[in-house]
Every structure is written in C-alpha cells, then in structure tokens.
N, C-alpha and C positions, 0 to 999 in steps of 0.2 A: 656829184662832181665827176667829170669825165677824166680818165687817166689814159694818156696816149703812150703806147709802148713801142712805137716804131723804131726808135734808136736801139732799144734793148733787143728787139727782134732781129734787126739787121746785124747787130753784134753777135748774136747767137748763131745766125746763119753763116756769117763770115768765119766764125770759129769752127763750125762743122766742115765748111768747104776748105778751110786751111788744112784739115787733116786728110782730105781726099786728094791732095795734090799728087799727081802721078798715077791716079786710078784711070781706068779706061771707060770710054763711052759715057753714058748719062750718069754714071755713079759719081762723077766728079763735078757735075754741074747741077743736077736735079737735087734739091734739098731732101726730098722724100727718100730717094734712093741712096743719097749720100749718108743720111742718118743710119740706115740699115747697114751700109758698108762699113761705117766707122764702128758701129756696135760689134759687128762680127770680127772686124780686125782687132778690136780691143780684147775680145774674148779669146781669140786665137793667140794673141801676144801673151796673155795671162797664162794660158795653158802651156804654151811652148817654153815659157821661162822656167816652168817646173820640169817638163820632160827633157829639157836641155841638160839638166843636172844628171838625170838618169842615163841619158845617152853618152855623156862624157865618161861617167863612171864605168859603163859597160865597155867603152872603147879602151879605157886604161887597163881594165882587167884583161882584155884580149891581148894588148901589147905586152903586159907583164907576163902572161902565160906563154906567149910566143918566145920571149926572151928567156924565160925560165926553162922552157923545154930545150932550148939550144944549149943550156948548161946542165941538162940532165935532171931536172926537177920540175914538178908541176906547180901551178899557181896555188892549188889547194894545200899543198905541203909547204910551200914557201912562206905564205902569210903567217901561219902559226909559228914557224921558226923565227921569223922577224920579230914577232911579238914576244916570244920567249927570250930572245937576246936583247930585248928593249931597244930595237932599232926603229926609231919613230919616223920613218920616211913615209909620207902619204902616197896614195896610189898614183896621183898626178906626177910626182917627182920620180917615182919608180918607173912609170911608163916612159917618161922623158929619158931616163938613163937607159932603159932597154932599147929604145928606138934610136937614140943619137949617140950614146956612149956605151956600147956593149961591154967594153973592157971594165969600166967602172961598175956596171951592173953585175958582171961576173965576180968582181971583188966583193960586192955586197953579199952575193949569194955564198961565197966562200966563208965570209965572216959569220953568216947566219948558220951555216952547216958545221962550223968548227965546234968541236966538243969541249 
C-alpha cells in the first residue's frame, strides 16, 4: 500500500521556514539552509540562556563592589558581613540599590558594619 506524505512534508517545511523569518539571503527560503540555520540558532539560544545568568551575576558583583568602595569597604569584605548579620538581600537587589539608591546602599553597609 502506498502512503503519500505530501501534506506532512509541507507542514514540516512550513514550520522550519516560520522559524527563519527575518533571516537574510537563502537561509530564509531554502529548506536545506534554513534547517541548518534553525539548528544553529536553537543551539546558540540554549547556550546563551545559561551564560546570561553568569553575565548578570558578574555585572551585579561589579556594581556592588563599586558602591561598596565608595563607602570604604570592598565586595569581598561586604558579603561575609551581610551573611553574619543575616541580611538576606540578593546580589541583584544590592546592585540595584548601589546603582540607583546609593543612600539606601550606604545604610545597608552601616547596618552590616555595626558591632
């Protein structure tokens, strides 16, 4: 018995070409090149979802260190002080305070340094 798969094939091709919308040259129209482009794009998206987390943490550490140094302490000394005083602000919120609300950040440092 003969099985015709034209409809399924067209659906598969349409799905691949849908993902290449906005690509340049033959990568958006040629199925063979579009398949490769979509595969690479998916791999890069997967990798960069993970590196994004590292990049943001690194940025937050830099901002916290800059704000801490303006208040006479370094990042490596500030974090253990915060943990010892049980101040549970994460690095994202600390970086936000350091960048946009330096007075509040200075107050947090004073509370951490208080004996």
